[in-house]
MARVEXDO-197003 format. One record per atom (N, C-alpha, C): x, y, z. Coordinates in steps of 0.02 Angstrom, whole numbers, padded with zeros to 5 digits, always signed. Example, Ala and Ser with C-alpha at 12.3 -4.5 7.8 and 13.67 -1.06 7.14 Angstrom:
<recs>
+00660-00284+00390+00615-00225+00390+00660-00165+00390+00642-00112+00354+00684-00053+00357+00645+00002+00394
</recs>
This chain:
<recs>
+08661+04995+07095+08609+05010+07143+08540+05010+07112+08533+04978+07053+08467+04976+07023+08418+04941+07068+08442+04891+07108+08397+04858+07154+08371+04906+07207+08415+04948+07234+08393+04995+07285+08343+05045+07257+08356+05072+07197+08308+05119+07168+08241+05084+07156+08243+05022+07130+08181+04986+07119+08143+04977+07184+08179+04962+07237+08148+04954+07303+08115+05019+07325+08150+05075+07319+08121+05138+07341+08062+05159+07298+08066+05142+07232+08011+05160+07187+07947+05123+07205+07954+05063+07234+07895+05024+07249+07862+05044+07314+07895+05087+07354+07864+05110+07416+07805+05155+07401+07748+05139+07429+07688+05178+07417+07680+05230+07472+07705+05290+07460+07705+05342+07510+07670+05403+07482+07663+05454+07523+07629+05514+07501+07668+05547+07444+07633+05581+07398+07667+05612+07341+07722+05661+07362+07709+05700+07414+07760+05749+07434+07822+05715+07462+07814+05660+07500+07872+05625+07527+07909+05588+07472+07872+05563+07422+07905+05529+07366+07950+05577+07329+07926+05639+07318+07967+05688+07284+08030+05703+07325+08022+05707+07390+08079+05721+07433+08131+05665+07428+08107+05602+07431+08154+05546+07430+08189+05541+07363+08152+05548+07308+08183+05542+07243+08233+05598+07230+08222+05656+07261+08270+05710+07254+08334+05695+07292+08329+05652+07343+08389+05633+07380+08434+05587+07340+08406+05556+07286+08442+05504+07251+08451+05519+07178+08487+05571+07159+08501+05582+07088+08549+05530+07061+08549+05523+06995+08594+05475+06964+08667+05496+06971+08710+05448+06981+08781+05462+06980+08818+05397+06970+08881+05402+06955+08920+05342+06941+08955+05317+07004+08963+05252+07009+08998+05221+07064+09048+05173+07035+09111+05179+07056+09161+05133+07030+09153+05065+07063+09172+05013+07028+09169+04946+07055+09235+04910+07042+09248+04860+07082+09307+04819+07072+09286+04750+07049+09329+04716+07012+09312+04648+06992+09307+04602+07053+09273+04547+07043+09272+04496+07095+09342+04469+07105+09356+04445+07164+09418+04410+07177+09403+04336+07184+09449+04295+07164+09440+04223+07165+09455+04194+07234+09406+04160+07264+09419+04127+07327+09455+04061+07312+09506+04045+07350+09547+03987+07334+09558+03943+07396+09592+03886+07384+09614+03839+07436+09557+03813+07479+09498+03801+07449+09443+03772+07486+09432+03699+07467+09474+03673+07424+09464+03605+07399+09471+03553+07454+09506+03571+07507+09517+03522+07561+09452+03504+07595+09402+03549+07592+09337+03536+07624+09291+03504+07573+09293+03439+07565+09251+03407+07515+09178+03410+07535+09164+03408+07599+09095+03412+07622+09095+03435+07695+09048+03478+07712+09040+03502+07780+08972+03480+07804+08970+03441+07858+08907+03419+07886+08883+03473+07933+08824+03500+07919+08802+03560+07952+08733+03548+07985+08732+03513+08040+08670+03505+08076+08619+03466+08036+08570+03502+08010+08514+03470+07975+08531+03452+07903+08583+03480+07875+08596+03467+07805+08670+03471+07790+08688+03463+07727+08758+03464+07707+08768+03517+07653+08825+03550+07657+08845+03599+07606+08906+03571+07573+08906+03563+07506+08961+03532+07472+08991+03579+07420+09057+03583+07420+09091+03619+07367+09089+03577+07304+09076+03609+07247+09069+03572+07184+09109+03607+07131+09124+03571+07076+09162+03604+07022+09124+03663+06994+09162+03716+06978+09132+03774+06946+09123+03761+06872+09092+03807+06835+09081+03797+06763+09147+03793+06726+09150+03750+06675+09211+03744+06636+09213+03796+06581+09268+03797+06544+09278+03849+06494+09225+03848+06440+09196+03788+06426+09146+03785+06373+09075+03794+06398+09068+03811+06463+09002+03824+06491+08994+03899+06499+08932+03923+06500+08920+03995+06509+08953+04020+06573+08993+04071+06566+09025+04101+06625+09085+04062+06649+09106+04008+06613+09160+03967+06636+09227+04003+06633+09264+04008+06690+09327+04043+06690+09385+04000+06667+09376+03934+06661+09431+03892+06642+09418+03821+06665+09470+03781+06673+09461+03711+06694+09424+03706+06760+09385+03653+06768+09348+03642+06830+09395+03630+06888+09376+03653+06947+09416+03640+07006+09370+03641+07066+09387+03603+07118+09344+03599+07177+09355+03658+07223+09336+03715+07200+09340+03776+07241+09274+03812+07235+09261+03855+07282+09202+03897+07280+09212+03949+07226+09172+03945+07172+09181+03988+07115+09144+04054+07125+09170+04107+07096+09137+04172+07097+09131+04198+07026+09082+04241+07016+09070+04269+06949+09123+04320+06932+09152+04314+06873+09201+04364+06851+09164+04424+06824+09178+04482+06851+09143+04543+06830+09193+04596+06811+09182+04628+06755+09226+04682+06733+09215+04744+06775+09254+04795+06760+09247+04859+06795+09213+04908+06749+09147+04918+06756+09111+04962+06710+09132+05035+06718+09125+05072+06665+09138+05143+06667+09080+05178+06702+09091+05239+06729+09037+05273+06764+08972+05278+06726+08976+05288+06659+08914+05296+06621+08875+05232+06617+08908+05174+06633+08873+05111+06631+08842+05094+06699+08854+05135+06749+08831+05119+06816+08756+05120+06820+08729+05075+06861+08657+05073+06874+08640+05106+06940+08684+05148+06964+08674+05179+07029+08611+05220+07031+08580+05223+07092+08519+05261+07099+08521+05308+07158+08576+05315+07193+08577+05358+07251+08644+05392+07257+08643+05456+07273+08705+05494+07280+08731+05485+07351+08750+05423+07368+08775+05406+07433+08844+05377+07424+08893+05404+07460+08961+05380+07453+08967+05308+07476+09007+05269+07442+09017+05199+07460+09091+05182+07462+09105+05120+07479+09174+05096+07478+09175+05025+07453+09228+05007+07420+09237+04939+07395+09268+04897+07450+09236+04842+07468+09259+04801+07523+09321+04761+07502+09374+04769+07539+09435+04730+07529+09436+04673+07579+09454+04613+07555+09456+04555+07598+09525+04544+07628+09533+04490+07665+09598+04474+07695+09652+04464+07643+09713+04483+07659+09768+04476+07612+09784+04402+07600+09771+04359+07650+09790+04289+07644+09729+04245+07655+09678+04255+07614+09616+04216+07621+09629+04141+07613+09680+04123+07574+09692+04052+07561+09713+04014+07624+09730+04051+07678+09750+04019+07741+09693+04017+07792+09634+04042+07772+09579+04045+07819+09537+03982+07816+09511+03962+07874+09469+03902+07878+09398+03921+07860+09367+03883+07813+09300+03901+07792+09250+03890+07849+09201+03934+07856+09156+03931+07914+09103+03876+07907+09076+03856+07964+09018+03813+07966+08957+03855+07945+08920+03831+07896+08863+03869+07870+08799+03839+07897+08755+03879+07925+08692+03852+07951+08647+03828+07894+08609+03776+07908+08560+03753+07859+08496+03792+07868+08473+03824+07816+08412+03863+07817+08369+03840+07759+08305+03830+07771+08259+03810+07719+08235+03872+07682+08258+03881+07620+08237+03938+07579+08177+03917+07537+08119+03934+07562+08056+03913+07530+08047+03948+07463+08030+03909+07412+08020+03937+07345+07952+03973+07342+07954+04039+07334+07893+04079+07329+07888+04114+07262+07921+04086+07212+07921+04118+07146+07851+04131+07120+07806+04083+07130+07738+04090+07104+07688+04113+07157+07712+04132+07215+07667+04153+07269+07639+04223+07255+07577+04236+07274+07549+04303+07264+07580+04353+07313+07578+04416+07294+07604+04469+07337+07548+04519+07352+07549+04545+07411+07501+04596+07432+07539+04660+07445+07519+04715+07412+07553+04778+07420+07539+04808+07489+07589+04841+07517+07581+04874+07582+07602+04947+07574+07569+04990+07610+07584+05062+07606+07633+05082+07661+07669+05135+07647+07721+05158+07693+07725+05234+07691+07728+05265+07748+07739+05337+07752+07788+05351+07808+07831+05400+07799+07878+05419+07850+07848+05471+07896+07863+05467+07960+07836+05515+08008+07866+05584+07995+07829+05637+08011+07855+05705+08003+07921+05713+08041+07968+05748+08010+08032+05760+08042+08084+05706+08029+08063+05650+07998+08110+05597+07982+08165+05622+07935+08227+05603+07949+08281+05624+07905+08332+05569+07897+08372+05575+07845+08420+05524+07826+08490+05547+07839+08532+05501+07863+08603+05514+07873+08643+05461+07837+08692+05482+07798+08734+05434+07763+08782+05400+07812+08789+05335+07805+08834+05297+07847+08905+05298+07818+08954+05307+07861+09023+05305+07841+09047+05232+07842+09106+05222+07815+09136+05155+07818+09144+05133+07890+09165+05179+07934+09175+05162+08004+09108+05145+08038+09054+05180+08018+08988+05164+08045+08968+05092+08028+08979+05073+07965+08960+05006+07944+09004+04953+07977+09069+04968+07984+09112+04921+08019+09089+04911+08091+09066+04966+08123+09043+04961+08192+08981+04918+08200+08940+04913+08147+08880+04871+08151+08900+04798+08160+08956+04778+08130+08977+04708+08134+09028+04695+08190+09066+04746+08209+09119+04735+08259+09106+04770+08325+09054+04811+08329+09038+04844+08392+09088+04898+08410+09083+04922+08472+09124+04979+08494+09198+04962+08497+09215+04898+08502+09286+04879+08505+09320+04885+08438+09282+04889+08385+09311+04898+08319+09340+04834+08290+09377+04842+08237+09405+04785+08201+09453+04746+08246+09445+04680+08250+09489+04639+08292+09562+04645+08269+09605+04650+08317+09676+04649+08302+09698+04576+08298+09730+04557+08244+09748+04487+08234+09822+04480+08218+09855+04439+08258+09926+04425+08245+09933+04365+08200+09882+04325+08195+09885+04263+08156+09847+04274+08091+09874+04254+08035+09840+04266+07970+09772+04233+07965+09759+04179+08004+09695+04145+07999+09638+04185+08030+09654+04236+08067+09602+04278+08097+09600+04348+08066+09635+04357+08010+09634+04422+07976+09565+04435+07948+09542+04498+07949+09474+04513+07931+09466+04551+07865+09508+04599+07850+09494+04644+07794+09450+04701+07817+09414+04733+07770+09372+04791+07788+09312+04771+07831+09286+04711+07820+09228+04686+07857+09241+04613+07873+09202+04583+07918+09213+04512+07933+09216+04470+07870+09270+04433+07862+09282+04399+07799+09230+04346+07784+09196+04320+07837+09147+04268+07826+09083+04294+07792+09075+04359+07785+09020+04386+07746+09028+04372+07672+09091+04367+07650+09107+04359+07579+09082+04418+07538+09090+04479+07566+09071+04539+07530+09130+04570+07492+09184+04535+07486+09242+04560+07450+09223+04585+07380+09246+04644+07361+09235+04670+07294+09168+04705+07285+09123+04700+07334+09059+04736+07329+09070+04810+07346+09038+04854+07309+09035+04924+07327+08977+04933+07374+08991+04952+07436+08942+04952+07490+08925+05023+07509+08860+05036+07521+08835+05101+07541+08787+05090+07600+08773+05143+07637+08726+05137+07691+08694+05203+07710+08631+05201+07732+08597+05259+07758+08559+05238+07821+08551+05286+07867+08512+05275+07927+08456+05327+07929+08399+05306+07954+08342+05351+07961+08330+05366+08034+08320+05431+08049+08308+05453+08117+08241+05490+08120+08209+05487+08178+08146+05525+08185+08162+05598+08201+08110+05638+08208+08119+05710+08218+08154+05728+08282+08162+05680+08327+08199+05693+08389+08270+05665+08386+08290+05639+08328+08358+05615+08319+08369+05544+08343+08316+05505+08351+08322+05436+08373+08322+05389+08313+08367+05341+08313+08372+05293+08258+08308+05252+08252+08282+05246+08192+08224+05204+08180+08241+05143+08137+08281+05152+08085+08298+05096+08042+08359+05116+08000+08389+05067+07968+08444+05082+07922+08447+05031+07867+08480+05050+07813+08486+05007+07754+08559+05008+07730+08585+04949+07717+08652+04942+07687+08642+04902+07623+08672+04925+07569+08665+04888+07506+08731+04886+07470+08739+04835+07429+08802+04827+07392+08790+04800+07323+08838+04815+07278+08835+04793+07208+08902+04765+07187+08898+04717+07142+08958+04688+07114+08938+04654+07049+08945+04689+06993+08921+04663+06930+08845+04653+06934+08821+04595+06916+08749+04580+06920+08729+04562+06991+08776+04552+07035+08760+04533+07103+08744+04594+07145+08697+04586+07192+08682+04641+07238+08651+04612+07301+08650+04652+07353+08616+04632+07415+08589+04694+07449+08539+04684+07490+08511+04737+07531+08500+04711+07602+08528+04746+07651+08519+04729+07721+08479+04785+07754+08422+04767+07783+08380+04815+07818+08377+04797+07892+08386+04846+07935+08384+04836+08007+08336+04885+08039+08299+04861+08088+08251+04903+08123+08250+04885+08197+08246+04934+08240+08246+04921+08312+08178+04895+08335+08179+04838+08369+08119+04814+08402+08068+04778+08360+08076+04775+08295+08028+04743+08251+08061+04728+08184+08029+04685+08145+08055+04672+08078+08050+04735+08035+08096+04744+07988+08093+04803+07944+08028+04804+07904+08009+04865+07885+07950+04873+07843+07961+04840+07775+07907+04821+07742+07912+04794+07675+07857+04824+07632+07872+04832+07567+07823+04861+07522+07776+04809+07493+07792+04745+07502+07747+04692+07479+07751+04633+07527+07696+04599+07535+07691+04543+07581+07674+04480+07543+07712+04427+07555+07697+04361+07527+07666+04320+07583+07602+04305+07579+07567+04273+07636+07599+04209+07662+07632+04170+07618+07660+04106+07641+07735+04110+07652+07763+04171+07658+07835+04177+07666+07859+04143+07729+07820+04147+07783+07842+04120+07847+07815+04051+07862+07792+04014+07811+07763+03948+07823+07815+03898+07848+07876+03904+07824+07929+03858+07844+07982+03897+07882+07992+03878+07945+08038+03914+07989+08099+03871+08003+08158+03899+07994+08220+03866+08014+08244+03896+08080+08295+03866+08109+08322+03890+08172+08397+03887+08172+08429+03939+08197+08501+03940+08205+08518+03976+08270+08558+03942+08312+08578+03970+08377+08518+03994+08417+08463+03956+08413+08404+03973+08452+08360+04027+08423+08374+04051+08364+08336+04104+08332+08296+04076+08273+08232+04091+08270+08190+04070+08214+08202+04115+08154+08207+04084+08095+08222+04120+08033+08171+04101+07980+08139+04150+07951+08097+04139+07892+08138+04156+07831+08138+04112+07782+08181+04122+07722+08143+04100+07660+08161+04131+07604+08125+04118+07542+08172+04127+07483+08151+04101+07426+08190+04110+07365+08143+04121+07306+08169+04153+07254+08133+04165+07192+08181+04159+07134+08156+04136+07078+08196+04134+07017+08153+04163+06961+08169+04224+06940+08132+04256+06886+08171+04318+06865+08149+04349+06811+08182+04410+06786+08152+04470+06823+08182+04487+06880+08152+04539+06923+08163+04609+06896+08215+04621+06857+08230+04689+06835+08215+04699+06761+08186+04650+06727+08164+04659+06658+08220+04664+06607+08279+04638+06622+08335+04643+06575+08341+04582+06530+08293+04536+06535+08294+04476+06493+08334+04419+06522+08365+04428+06580+08405+04376+06612+08371+04352+06676+08376+04287+06688+08346+04259+06748+08389+04278+06809+08355+04296+06863+08389+04316+06924+08373+04267+06980+08424+04251+07021+08416+04207+07078+08415+04249+07141+08361+04244+07179+08350+04289+07236+08337+04248+07298+08370+04266+07353+08357+04234+07417+08348+04289+07469+08303+04276+07516+08292+04324+07570+08283+04288+07636+08300+04321+07690+08290+04293+07757+08275+04350+07805+08235+04336+07856+08219+04387+07906+08212+04354+07974+08231+04391+08026+08230+04364+08093+08242+04421+08143+08232+04406+08207+08247+04453+08261+08309+04428+08297+08358+04471+08306+08419+04451+08342+08405+04449+08417+08448+04416+08455+08439+04414+08528+08440+04484+08560+08473+04532+08529+08473+04601+08557+08419+04644+08525+08366+04612+08499+08304+04645+08478+08313+04691+08417+08352+04668+08369+08358+04703+08305+08323+04661+08252+08275+04692+08217+08241+04658+08163+08284+04660+08100+08291+04604+08066+08337+04597+08010+08301+04569+07949+08313+04600+07891+08294+04570+07827+08354+04576+07781+08376+04519+07753+08434+04519+07708+08414+04485+07643+08421+04521+07589+08403+04495+07523+08465+04495+07478+08479+04440+07447+08537+04434+07403+08514+04413+07334+08548+04440+07283+08530+04426+07213+08592+04408+07174+08590+04351+07140+08644+04332+07094+08713+04337+07127+08723+04301+07181+08786+04309+07219+08847+04290+07178+08839+04247+07128+08897+04227+07088+08932+04165+07115+08915+04144+07177+08944+04082+07202+08916+04023+07164+08955+03970+07157+08932+03908+07127+08940+03854+07180+08884+03833+07211+08888+03786+07265+08821+03751+07274+08824+03687+07295+08763+03653+07316+08751+03671+07389+08689+03688+07404+08673+03709+07472+08618+03665+07500+08634+03623+07549+08584+03585+07585+08545+03536+07543+08566+03524+07481+08529+03477+07438+08461+03503+07417+08449+03568+07428+08383+03596+07415+08362+03591+07343+08407+03598+07296+08389+03595+07226+08422+03535+07191+08456+03493+07232+08487+03432+07204+08533+03448+07147+08567+03505+07152+08615+03524+07100+08584+03551+07038+08518+03558+07036+08485+03580+06974+08498+03654+06959+08510+03694+07010+08522+03765+07000+08577+03787+07047+08639+03778+07025+08696+03796+07068+08699+03870+07082+08675+03911+07034+08675+03983+07045+08630+04002+07103+08569+03973+07105+08524+03986+07161+08553+03959+07226+08582+03899+07223+08613+03872+07283+08669+03917+07309+08707+03945+07262+08761+03990+07283+08734+04053+07315+08678+04079+07289+08648+04138+07318+08621+04122+07388+08593+04062+07397+08571+04040+07463+08631+04035+07511+08687+04009+07486+08747+04005+07527+08769+04074+07550+08770+04121+07504+08789+04190+07520+08743+04218+07574+08678+04204+07567+08630+04229+07615+08640+04196+07683+08652+04131+07684+08661+04095+07747+08726+04116+07782+08777+04135+07744+08839+04160+07774+08825+04223+07814+08782+04266+07788+08765+04326+07826+08728+04308+07890+08679+04261+07885+08641+04241+07944+08688+04215+07997+08738+04175+07976+08786+04149+08024+08823+04205+08060+08846+04254+08021+08883+04309+08051+08839+04350+08099+08776+04361+08079+08732+04402+08120+08712+04368+08185+08712+04301+08186+08688+04265+08245+08742+04223+08279+08803+04225+08254+08857+04187+08285+08877+04217+08352+08899+04175+08396+08920+04199+08463+08977+04248+08459+09020+04239+08409+09077+04284+08401+09064+04338+08348+09000+04345+08328+08983+04396+08279+08930+04443+08305+08873+04444+08272+08818+04486+08295+08813+04552+08259+08761+04591+08276+08749+04657+08247+08745+04707+08304+08774+04766+08294+08779+04816+08348+08758+04884+08321+08712+04916+08357+08688+04982+08335+08698+05036+08388+08732+05020+08442+08739+05069+08497+08770+05134+08473+08817+05131+08426+08853+05191+08404+08810+05234+08357+08752+05209+08337+08709+05245+08290+08642+05265+08320+08633+05256+08385+08567+05264+08415+08540+05336+08412+08584+05385+08413+08561+05454+08409+08601+05492+08355+08569+05540+08323+08601+05579+08271+08640+05637+08302+08696+05655+08272+08735+05710+08297+08702+05778+08286+08665+05783+08231+08631+05847+08215+08560+05831+08193+08512+05867+08221+08442+05858+08204+08420+05918+08163+08405+05908+08099+08382+05965+08058+08317+05994+08085+08313+06060+08085+08250+06092+08105+08195+06071+08059+08135+06061+08087+08079+06040+08045+08014+06068+08073+07965+06070+08030+07899+06095+08048+07848+06058+08005+07793+06036+08035+07741+06000+07999+07674+06025+08025+07635+06057+07982+07571+06088+08002+07518+06069+07951+07457+06054+07974+07401+06042+07929+07351+06098+07935+07312+06108+07880+07263+06163+07877+07195+06135+07858+07144+06165+07888+07075+06145+07873+07042+06188+07820+07071+06247+07807+07041+06292+07757+07097+06326+07718+07079+06351+07659+07126+06389+07618+07148+06452+07655+07103+06482+07693+07120+06544+07729+07176+06530+07779+07175+06473+07813+07229+06456+07859+07295+06448+07822+07293+06415+07765+07354+06405+07727+07384+06470+07703+07342+06517+07683+07365+06581+07656+07395+06626+07710+07389+06607+07773+07422+06644+07826+07498+06636+07822+07520+06581+07790+07592+06570+07779+07614+06618+07724+07642+06675+07743+07653+06731+07697+07702+06714+07641+07751+06671+07654+07799+06654+07600+07765+06615+07544+07714+06577+07561+07680+06535+07512+07619+06569+07480+07589+06616+07516+07525+06645+07495+07524+06671+07423+07578+06704+07398+07574+06730+07329+07565+06676+07275+07578+06612+07292+07576+06559+07242+07514+06514+07251+07473+06529+07301+07413+06490+07314+07353+06523+07281+07300+06484+07266+07238+06514+07239+07212+06567+07286+07183+06619+07258+07153+06672+07298+07088+06649+07331+07053+06601+07300+06989+06577+07325+06980+06505+07304+06925+06474+07325+06912+06405+07307+06907+06399+07231+06935+06346+07202+06926+06335+07130+06853+06328+07112+06835+06353+07055+06765+06352+07033+06740+06279+07030+06681+06269+07061+06653+06202+07062+06674+06161+07122+06719+06189+07163+06743+06154+07222+06727+06193+07286+06676+06234+07284+06659+06275+07341+06628+06235+07397+06621+06266+07455+06596+06233+07515+06520+06239+07518+06485+06204+07474+06412+06205+07478+06386+06134+07477+06333+06122+07515+06299+06057+07518+06348+06001+07534+06398+06016+07576+06447+05964+07594+06492+05944+07537+06497+05986+07486+06534+05968+07425+06609+05974+07434+06631+06015+07481+06702+06031+07486+06738+05983+07533+06791+05953+07507+06837+05916+07549+06906+05946+07538+06932+05978+07590+06995+06015+07584+07047+05986+07630+07109+05985+07605+07165+05965+07648+07224+06008+07630+07260+06032+07681+07320+06071+07670+07374+06050+07719+07436+06054+07696+07492+06034+07739+07554+06074+07721+07590+06096+07772+07655+06126+07764+07707+06077+07790+07758+06064+07751+07812+06018+07770+07879+06052+07759+07914+06064+07814+07980+06097+07809+08032+06054+07844+08090+06047+07812+08147+06016+07844+08210+06051+07820+08248+06074+07868+08309+06112+07854+08354+06076+07804+08372+06113+07751+08418+06086+07702+08389+06035+07655+08323+06022+07660+08294+05969+07619+08231+05991+07582+08181+06020+07618+08118+06034+07587+08082+06090+07623+08046+06131+07585+08002+06182+07613+07942+06186+07567+07889+06150+07583+07833+06139+07537+07767+06150+07572+07719+06180+07536+07650+06186+07559+07605+06156+07506+07561+06111+07527+07519+06073+07482+07446+06085+07500+07404+06101+07450+07332+06106+07461+07296+06064+07410+07239+06034+07431+07201+05991+07387+07127+05998+07401+07088+06004+07348+07015+06000+07352+06993+05936+07318+06946+05901+07349+06921+05838+07322+06846+05843+07310+06825+05819+07252+06754+05817+07234+06741+05751+07200+06717+05702+07240+06708+05636+07212+06775+05607+07192+06782+05591+07126+06845+05564+07101+06889+05617+07071+06870+05680+07078+06910+05735+07050+06950+05769+07106+07010+05792+07088+07052+05828+07135+07081+05889+07102+07090+05942+07141+07130+05999+07121+07185+06006+07172+07247+05999+07149+07305+06001+07193+07353+06055+07172+07378+06093+07220+07429+06144+07208+07483+06133+07260+07544+06119+07237+07602+06110+07282+07650+06168+07269+07670+06202+07321+07717+06258+07316+07782+06238+07351+07837+06239+07314+07902+06222+07340+07947+06284+07341+07966+06306+07401+08015+06359+07407+08085+06329+07405+08135+06365+07379+08202+06337+07374+08228+06316+07443+08251+06255+07448+08279+06229+07511+08322+06169+07493+08387+06173+07507+08431+06119+07489+08435+06112+07413+08435+06050+07389+08439+06038+07317+08371+06040+07283+08318+06042+07321+08251+06042+07290+08222+06111+07296+08195+06141+07241+08187+06110+07175+08240+06134+07125+08302+06143+07149+08353+06173+07107+08372+06134+07045+08355+06068+07043+08373+06027+06986+08322+06030+06929+08269+06069+06938+08216+06072+06887+08241+06104+06823+08226+06073+06766+08246+06100+06701+08183+06118+06662+08171+06183+06650+08110+06203+06614+08112+06183+06541+08054+06174+06512+08048+06155+06442+08054+06217+06398+08077+06208+06337+08079+06262+06288+08009+06271+06260+07978+06329+06273+07909+06341+06252+07901+06338+06176+07957+06348+06139+07954+06345+06066+07964+06274+06039+07965+06224+06084+07971+06154+06063+07910+06115+06087+07850+06129+06058+07789+06096+06081+07791+06020+06077+07834+05994+06034+07838+05921+06029+07861+05889+06094+07889+05930+06138+07915+05903+06202+07862+05903+06257+07805+05937+06247+07758+05942+06302+07684+05942+06281+07668+05953+06219+07599+05963+06198+07564+05896+06189+07514+05883+06232+07479+05819+06229+07437+05811+06166+07421+05867+06134+07379+05864+06074+07415+05835+06014+07480+05830+06019+07520+05804+05962+07526+05728+05963+07503+05696+06016+07513+05624+06023+07449+05589+06044+07449+05524+06036+07391+05483+06055+07408+05440+06115+07356+05422+06151+07364+05378+06208+07364+05306+06183+07409+05262+06208+07455+05272+06263+07518+05311+06243+07540+05355+06288+07598+05398+06272+07661+05356+06260+07666+05298+06294+07728+05259+06286+07738+05235+06215+07683+05233+06176+07689+05210+06106+07695+05268+06057+07676+05328+06078+07674+05383+06030+07725+05438+06043+07746+05449+06106+07794+05502+06121+07864+05476+06110+07905+05508+06068+07974+05486+06058+08013+05482+06124+08056+05434+06129+08093+05422+06191+08132+05484+06213+08160+05521+06165+08201+05579+06184+08160+05635+06214+08094+05633+06207+08052+05685+06236+08017+05663+06300+08024+05600+06319+07984+05573+06374+07995+05609+06440+08057+05627+06455+08071+05659+06519+08034+05725+06525+08039+05768+06473+08003+05831+06474+07928+05820+06472+07905+05773+06431+07833+05762+06422+07800+05739+06486+07832+05693+06522+07802+05665+06582+07807+05712+06642+07857+05756+06642+07868+05799+06700+07879+05871+06678+07834+05896+06637+07845+05961+06606+07845+06016+06659+07892+06063+06650+07896+06122+06692+07907+06183+06647+07862+06232+06654+07865+06293+06614+07897+06349+06655+07933+06394+06621+07953+06456+06654+07891+06499+06664+07891+06536+06720+07833+06578+06734+07821+06628+06678+07874+06655+06648+07867+06705+06596+07840+06675+06531+07840+06608+06525+07814+06575+06465+07742+06553+06473+07714+06561+06533+07647+06535+06545+07594+06575+06509+07543+06539+06484+07487+06570+06449+07429+06520+06448+07371+06543+06426+07315+06498+06419+07331+06443+06369+07369+06459+06317+07387+06409+06266+07432+06355+06296+07477+06374+06341+07520+06325+06374+07478+06277+06416+07428+06304+06451+07384+06262+06491+07346+06213+06445+07320+06238+06389+07284+06194+06343+07328+06138+06317+07392+06150+06312+07438+06099+06287+07446+06041+06335+07421+06049+06397+07428+05995+06446+07361+05962+06462+07311+05972+06420+07245+05944+06432+07241+05872+06409+07215+05829+06452+07206+05758+06435+07138+05736+06460+07108+05685+06429+07043+05659+06453+07049+05631+06523+06997+05643+06564+06995+05618+06632+06952+05554+06635+06970+05509+06679+06936+05444+06683+06861+05451+06695+06842+05499+06737+06771+05507+06755+06736+05558+06712+06767+05578+06656+06738+05628+06613+06772+05695+06622+06765+05739+06573+06798+05803+06577+06872+05797+06561+06912+05842+06589+06983+05845+06573+07025+05850+06636+07090+05832+06628+07140+05840+06681+07198+05880+06653+07233+05915+06697+07291+05956+06679+07346+05943+06730+07407+05934+06707+07463+05922+06753+07525+05956+06725+07555+06001+06764+07617+06035+06744+07645+06072+06804+07706+06098+06796+07738+06138+06848+07760+06205+06819+07767+06253+06864+07788+06320+06844+07848+06340+06886+07902+06360+06852+07963+06383+06886+07965+06459+06885+07965+06490+06944+07969+06563+06949+08042+06585+06952+08054+06649+06937+08123+06674+06932+08160+06670+06998+08124+06672+07054+08157+06667+07119+08169+06595+07142+08157+06547+07097+08170+06478+07113+08111+06440+07141+08055+06473+07154+07995+06439+07179+07965+06396+07123+07945+06336+07140+07913+06291+07093+07843+06276+07118+07793+06283+07073+07724+06268+07090+07700+06211+07045+07674+06159+07075+07649+06102+07039+07573+06104+07038+07543+06096+06979+07471+06096+06971+07447+06028+06945+07396+06002+06978+07361+05943+06952+07287+05956+06962+07250+05964+06908+07180+05986+06911+07136+05940+06871+07084+05913+06904+07034+05871+06870+06967+05908+06867+06928+05893+06815+06860+05919+06810+06856+05994+06801+06907+06024+06772+06907+06096+06760+06921+06109+06686+06904+06168+06664+06920+06188+06595+06989+06220+06595+07018+06227+06536+07083+06260+06530+07080+06332+06555+07025+06366+06542+07018+06434+06565+07017+06438+06642+06984+06392+06674+06982+06391+06747+07051+06378+06776+07088+06332+06746+07155+06318+06771+07200+06379+06760+07194+06411+06703+07234+06469+06688+07222+06524+06739+07161+06532+06762+07146+06583+06812+07182+06569+06878+07192+06504+06895+07231+06487+06955+07303+06509+06947+07330+06498+06887+07401+06512+06875+07413+06588+06867+07369+06621+06831+07380+06690+06812+07388+06736+06872+07351+06723+06925+07355+06766+06985+07421+06761+07021+07462+06709+07005+07527+06701+07039+07584+06730+06999+07571+06752+06937+07625+06776+06893+07641+06850+06907+07703+06871+06895+07722+06940+06908+07680+06989+06866
</recs>
């Protein structure tokens, strides 16, 4: 799930919502199964598919990279081992299931694959887009049955007496066999479905399916020429693109294909596939020059076929409303005095305006917000702005898993948190084993002192100094401080008034 974590990390959302989302996705291991070999496709030497042709070609031989053995005219798949949990790249604590295919795939007739023009946008510029979730938005994990219902609707898995119509866990024409599949749905504060994401992993291969009601799914980056070339299948216009580059920085080239479209029942779809492992020529688009990319395009087009086929489609009726809506509250404040009325938070907030940030000559820009969601977050945030300087104080009361996972630093180990011991850039001077504590330092309240504050002083871009750290109180409350344009003594005065 490294792809999913990378995707979520690129979303440009408010700091408080980012903390909430990242807390939902702690690291954990996910078991995987090896790929299974698709067989008995040699009879289809070529399939004429409307605008283009899809041809089965020999897979890599034993002396070629990744070659499983002698060449044969079958659709080849990448052989992947079963990594141990510690080797997992998972990024979300969401239960998944390994997709099992039909027991007798060798008796199934290979589907007609639509021809889609996957425009090469490898060198195209990208424009970042911002994203924020509406107050009250919450996430629900999708079960295996939920995901099956998306493809089979309320009638469920087709009953088949004939082996040629056997399906497995999901429609066999998806070719998701062996992928570990997960899913989450997002609902608004009234429990109405807004969007959902399904993702899967299988060795180096992965995919992400995003669905949204009434519009295309949100994206964190826009490629201006992505929709320049439009294909059509079953009367639906499809924008599709491809990229070939090392997207995850592991030193290996990755083959990426994406497609997006609106279904006839008004569901916006974006499907991205990476390194599918298939070896196939697709539509003559690369003239056999990159069979791995062609195979990934084939994998992508197979999904498009299933989503838009008369006997397929996508169904969300069973997910339209949430069974339980967590209680939530979202309030903004115009003054510190209004924020301090919230009695649970008041002991951890400044008693007065930070020095130099007072309300004189239009100097004060204040913003405050309380964000509560049952079982997830209970946070009050205040910020003063002065030009390019900010003073921010975030107070988190215990709620759900946040901030229970916080690990305080050992005050007697200054090498783990003291900025004065290292030079900028930190990535070159701070030892790797200290980076987690150094970048996200949290002190116990009983360890706080002026000296601890001084240990977090760094030069500020506009002059002066900045300070960033968190304080864990004995009752589980966590207070985050980020202060620009202040002295260590001034910051210490903010903290000292909150200590027992």
